[in-house]
C-alpha positions in Angstrom: 50.5 28.7 243.2 51.0 28.8 247.3 50.3 33.0 248.4 49.7 34.1 252.2 46.7 35.0 252.9 44.6 37.3 255.1 42.0 34.7 257.6 39.3 37.2 257.3 39.9 39.8 254.5 40.2 42.5 256.6 41.6 45.7 255.3 41.7 47.5 258.1 40.5 51.0 256.0 38.9 51.9 259.8 42.1 52.9 261.0 43.9 55.9 262.3 45.9 58.1 259.6 49.7 58.3 261.0 53.4 58.6 259.7 55.9 56.1 261.3 59.2 55.4 260.2 60.0 52.0 258.8 63.4 50.4 260.7 65.0 47.5 261.7 65.3 45.9 264.8 67.3 43.7 266.8 65.5 41.0 269.2 68.2 38.7 270.3 69.8 37.0 267.3 66.6 38.7 264.9 66.4 41.0 262.8 62.0 42.5 263.0 61.9 45.1 260.1 58.7 46.8 259.2 57.5 49.9 260.9 57.8 51.8 264.4 54.0 51.5 265.0 52.8 48.5 262.4 48.9 47.7 261.7 48.5 52.0 261.2 47.5 53.7 258.2 49.9 54.8 256.3 52.7 53.5 258.1 55.1 52.9 255.4 56.6 55.4 252.6 57.7 53.7 249.8 60.2 54.3 247.2 59.5 52.2 243.9 62.8 52.0 241.7 62.0 51.2 238.0 63.8 50.8 234.9 60.5 50.0 232.3 56.8 49.3 231.6 56.4 49.8 235.7 53.5 46.7 236.2 54.2 45.9 239.6 54.4 49.7 240.2 50.9 49.7 239.5 50.0 46.5 240.9 51.7 48.0 244.1 49.8 51.3 243.5 46.7 49.0 243.2 47.1 47.4 246.5 47.4 51.0 248.3 44.0 51.9 247.1 42.5 49.0 247.8 43.4 49.2 251.8 46.0 46.2 251.6 49.4 47.3 252.3 49.2 49.9 255.7 51.6 52.4 253.2 51.6 54.2 250.4 54.2 54.9 247.2 55.5 58.7 248.3 58.6 58.6 244.9 58.9 57.2 242.1 62.6 56.8 240.4 63.7 55.8 237.2 67.1 55.4 235.8 65.0 55.5 232.5 64.0 59.1 231.6 61.1 57.4 228.8 60.1 54.6 231.2 56.4 53.8 230.7 56.3 53.8 235.0 56.5 57.2 234.8 53.1 58.5 233.4 51.7 55.6 235.5 53.1 57.4 238.6 52.2 61.2 237.3 48.7 59.2 236.8 48.5 58.3 240.1 49.8 62.2 241.6 53.0 60.4 242.4 55.9 62.7 242.5 58.0 61.6 239.6 62.0 61.3 238.9 64.5 60.2 236.6 67.7 59.6 237.3 69.4 59.1 234.2 73.0 57.7 235.2 75.2 58.6 232.2 74.0 62.2 233.9 76.6 61.4 236.7 80.2 60.9 236.6 80.0 57.7 238.6 78.2 54.9 240.3 78.9 56.7 243.9 77.6 59.7 242.6 74.5 59.1 240.8 73.6 56.5 244.6 74.3 59.3 246.6 71.8 62.0 245.1 69.2 59.1 244.4 69.8 58.5 248.4 69.2 62.1 248.7 65.8 61.7 246.7 64.4 58.8 248.7 65.1 61.0 251.8 63.8 63.8 251.2 60.0 61.7 250.7 60.6 60.2 253.8 61.1 57.0 252.8 61.2 53.8 254.4 60.9 50.7 252.1 62.7 51.1 249.2 61.1 48.7 246.1 63.1 47.3 243.1 60.4 46.7 240.2 62.4 46.7 236.9 64.8 48.1 238.1 68.1 47.4 236.4 70.8 48.9 238.1 72.8 47.0 240.6 72.9 49.8 243.8 75.9 50.9 245.9 77.4 49.0 248.7 76.7 53.3 250.3 73.2 52.7 249.2 73.0 49.3 250.5 73.9 50.2 253.8 71.9 53.4 253.8 68.6 51.6 253.7 69.7 48.1 254.9 66.7 45.7 256.2 64.8 48.5 254.1 65.3 47.4 250.4 62.8 44.6 248.4 63.8 43.1 245.2 61.1 40.6 242.8 63.0 37.9 240.3 61.1 36.1 237.6 62.2 32.8 238.6 62.8 30.9 241.8 66.2 31.6 244.3 69.2 31.4 243.9 68.3 29.4 240.6 68.6 31.4 237.2 69.7 35.1 239.1 72.5 37.2 239.4 74.3 39.0 238.0 72.4 39.2 234.0 69.9 37.3 234.8 67.1 39.7 234.5 63.9 40.4 232.6 63.3 37.5 229.2 67.5 36.3 230.3 65.7 34.7 232.9 63.1 33.0 231.3 65.3 31.7 228.2 67.7 30.7 230.5 64.4 28.4 232.3 63.1 26.7 229.1 66.7 26.6 228.0 67.8 24.1 230.8 64.4 22.2 231.0 63.4 22.7 234.2 59.4 21.6 235.2 58.5 24.7 237.6 60.1 28.0 238.1 58.0 31.4 239.4 58.8 34.3 241.4 61.2 35.7 244.4 60.7 39.0 246.2 64.1 38.6 248.9 65.8 41.3 251.0 68.8 43.2 248.8 71.8 43.2 250.2 75.4 43.5 248.1 75.4 40.0 246.7 72.7 40.4 243.3 69.8 38.4 244.3 71.4 37.1 246.6 69.4 39.0 249.7 67.1 37.1 252.6 64.1 35.3 250.9 60.7 36.7 251.8 58.3 34.5 249.6 58.3 32.9 246.8 55.4 31.2 244.8 55.9 28.3 241.6 53.9 28.7 238.2 54.7 25.0 236.8 56.7 25.1 233.1 54.7 23.8 230.0 55.4 22.1 227.2 54.8 24.3 224.7 56.0 27.5 227.0 57.5 30.3 224.9 59.5 33.3 227.0 56.3 34.7 225.8 53.9 32.7 227.5 55.6 32.1 230.7 56.7 35.1 231.4 53.0 36.2 231.2 52.1 33.6 233.9 55.2 34.6 236.5 54.0 38.3 236.4 50.6 38.1 236.7 51.9 36.6 239.9 54.0 38.6 240.8 51.8 41.2 240.7 50.3 39.2 243.8 53.6 38.2 245.8 55.1 41.3 245.6 52.5 43.6 247.5 52.1 41.0 250.0 55.5 41.1 251.0 55.4 44.5 251.3 51.8 44.2 253.9 54.4 42.1 256.1 56.7 44.7 256.1 54.6 47.1 257.1 52.6 45.1 259.2 56.7 44.0 261.0 55.9 40.6 260.2 59.3 40.0 259.0 62.1 38.2 260.9 65.6 37.3 259.9 67.6 35.1 261.1 71.0 35.6 258.8 69.5 34.4 255.7 66.5 33.4 256.9 63.8 35.0 257.2 60.2 34.1 259.2 57.1 35.6 258.7 54.9 35.8 261.8 51.3 33.7 261.0 49.4 34.2 263.4 46.7 36.0 261.4 47.5 33.9 258.0 47.4 30.4 256.4 49.0 29.1 253.2 46.3 28.2 251.0 46.5 26.7 247.5 45.2 28.0 244.2 
């Protein structure tokens, strides 16, 4: 698997506490993503959107607790009031909110309320972690360049409407591909079509089932997603159209 690692293994735990607002900034033809003051503790306040078990949420919480991400989870919002992820958030002392779609007359009203909740918690980066809803253009515009998603395949393959969870792995196995993996990308109006931030490869075994492949990919997801958030928090992500460039001055590409 390819992934990014801090060369010195540092966590910057000695840095001063601050609350900076993340934003996107234009620099020539490129857009820089991240906080006003990258490199400062708590520079990014993360809002995590969930619908299910919340294992990627847990990976983000754990990475924040270890000091690997210069930020913290400010709120968790679920489209499913019975999602296990809500309990994970409560155990961690994180505000947990359920916004059931059928409680709203339409998607626009739901997403307007979602925006209100995130703004009330001063969220500067939105992370989708198993969130089983397509966001409205108004929501995407409100947080443009500040919404991430993780997908359990190597986009653009096996993505788009209807490609989530076990459906993805079923399609991968049915097609007979030799490698799968996961992708972290920025979210835009095209489902699973936003600029790709990081990808990691997982080899498909001849005897793989949907469950075994999903388990191995999930393990990689739990490392890759926190890393993408860390890069955002440190101001290392720059987009040029559909391309994301990563400032690599403190990173090396390694294999494991």
